N, C-alpha and C positions, 0 to 999 in steps of 0.2 A: 537291742542291737548292740553289737560289740565291735570295737576297733581292734587294738592290740590285745593279745591274750592277757587276761586279767584286768582289762580296763573296760568300763561301760561308758558308752556314748549316749547322752540324752539328747533327743531331738525335740525341740519345741514345735508344736503344730503352728502353722501360719494361717491366720484367718483369711478366707477368700469369700468373695461375693459372686454369685452366679446370676447372670442376666441373659435374657433372650436376645439373640443377635437380630438387629434390625438394620434396614438400609437408611443411610443418611447422606445428604449432599453436604459436603464441606466446601462451600465456595470460599476461596481465599483470594484476596486482592493483593497484587504485588505492585508496588510503586517503585520505579527505579529510574535512573537516568543513564544515558549512554548514547552511543552512536548506532544508527541503524544502517543496514545495507539492503538495497533493493534485490528482490528475488528475480525480477524480470525487468529488463530495460528494452523499450521499443523506441528506436530512432527512426523517424519517418523521413525527414529531410532536414538538412541544415538550413537554417534561416538566418539571414543577416538583417535583423529588424531591431528597431528601437523598442525597449520596454517602456510602455506608456504608464502602466500602473502595477504596483506590487500589493497584493492583498494579504500579506502575512508579515510577521516580524520574526526575527531570529529567536528560536526557543518556543514559539507558539505552537499550539496543537492544531493539526489540520486533519480533516476527514477525507475519506475517499470522495472523489468527484468535486472537491473544492477547487475553485479557480484561483490559482496561486499568483498568476501574473497575466496581464493583458498586453498584447503587442500593438504598436502603432500600425494600423492597417491602411493608412492613406496610400502608401506606395503599392500595397497589394491591390487595393481597389483600382488604382490607375492601371496596373498591369492587367488586371482582369478586363477592364474596359478596352485597352489596346488589343488584347488577344481576341476579344469578342468582335471588334471592328475588323481585325485581320481575317477572322474566320468568315464573317459575312461577306467581305470582299472576295475571298477565294470561292465561296459558294456562288456568287454572281458570275465570276469568271468561268467557273465550271458550267454553269447554266448557259452562258453565252457560247462556250466551246461546243456544247452538245447541239446547239441550234445550227451550227455551221455544218 
């Protein structure tokens, strides 16, 4: 091989190794810190309730379906009882009205 006229360029052979291609899984674990953002937020109803119990601490890992907090349900239970009694009374009034 030659470069400029009158000059000879020597090229050294580079040793190579040939191997058969095979499939390999390269599982890599990435550990990082940061802030996450929800992809979906579902707001069912605003509740003014007292948090009775918190089941996580700041920075702890949580899994899907973990119960993160429990609300004090005493007021809710009372509301359900009152609404049930109100419904039953209205049912009795409706039945009495139909009899007339």
